[in-house]
N, C-alpha and C positions, 0 to 999 in steps of 0.2 A: 855452716849457714843455717841448719835446722836441727832441732832436737825434739825428744819426746818428754812428756810429763803428763800428769793427770790433768784433765780438762775439768772445769767446774761441774758440768752436768752430763758429760759424755764419756767418762772413763778416760782411757789414754788418748792423747792427741799429739799433733805435731805443731811446733812453735818455731818462730823465727829467732835465730841466735843473733841476728843483726838486721839492719834495715834491708829489705828486699825491694828493689825498684820495680815499678809497673813494667810489665813485658819481659822481665828477667826470668830465665829458666833457672830454677833453684834446686831442682832434683831431676835426675834421669835414672829411673829404676829399671834394671833388667827384669824380665819376667820369666817365670816357669810356666810353660804352656801345659794346660790340662785338657787333653782331648775329650771331645763330647762323650765318647764311649766310656770314659772314666768318671764323668761328673756325678753319677749316682753314688759312687763311693765317697766322694768329697762332700756331698750334701749331708751326709750323716756325721760330719766332723765339724769342729770349730772353724776349720779353714773356710767353710762355706761363707762365713761372714766377712772374709777378707779378699774375695776374688773379684775380678773384673770380667765382663763379657769380652770375648776376643773372637769376633766373627761367630762361627758355629761352636767354637770352643770356649774355654775360660782361661784365665791367667791369674797367677799369684804374683804380685809385685814384690820384689826384694827391696832391700834398703828400708826406707820408711814409707814406701809407696802404698802399702796396704793399711797404713795407720791414720791416714787423713780422715777427719770427721766430715760429715755432711752438713751443708747449709744451703738454704734457698737464696741466701745472699752471700755467696762465696767470695773469697778474696783471691782465689786461684782457680785455674782450669787445668785439666789434664788432656793430653793428646796421646793416643795410642799409636805407636809407630810399628805397624805390623811386620814389615820387612826386617827391621832391626831388632824386633822383639824387646822393645823398651817402651816405657811410658814417660813422657816429659811432663813436668809440672811447672806452670808459668804463672807469675803474679798478674792478676787482673787490675790491680792498683798497688800503690806502695803498701807494703806490709811492715808494720813497726816491730821493733825489738820486743820480744816476748809475747807478741800477738799470736793467737792460734791461727793456723792456716787451715782453711776449709775449702772443700770442693763440693759441687753439686753432683751427687752420685748418678744423676740422670745423664751426665756428660755435658749437656748444654747449660751454661749458667742461668739462662732464662727459663728453663724447663721446670714448671711448677707441678708437674704430674706427681701423683703419689708414688712413693718409692716402691719398688717391686716387693720388698719384704714387709711393707705395711699394708698391702692390699690383701684382703682376706676373702 
């Protein structure tokens, strides 16, 4: 249903292999939990750029979950399912074949706040 390839201006991205309908969950990514006490070690690695906040801890999404690019006009949303230790990705609108799938890294598709890594 989804695949990776190089995105025009964002490096690697995730794209639709077929039409994905509005409301459809197209990816369920299990996560590897990173306890807060271990975060300092992760911050010094490339994995830092691929993690999600997970309460007081962090998580690395498996599958293609950590490869979605950011947009302030996303076509998908993610939902962290803490008890199941997975992240669901759902289409906010129909996503066309070969269209890049983007999420708002702030979690809420309408949140226009600067991203944590762009605030200096």
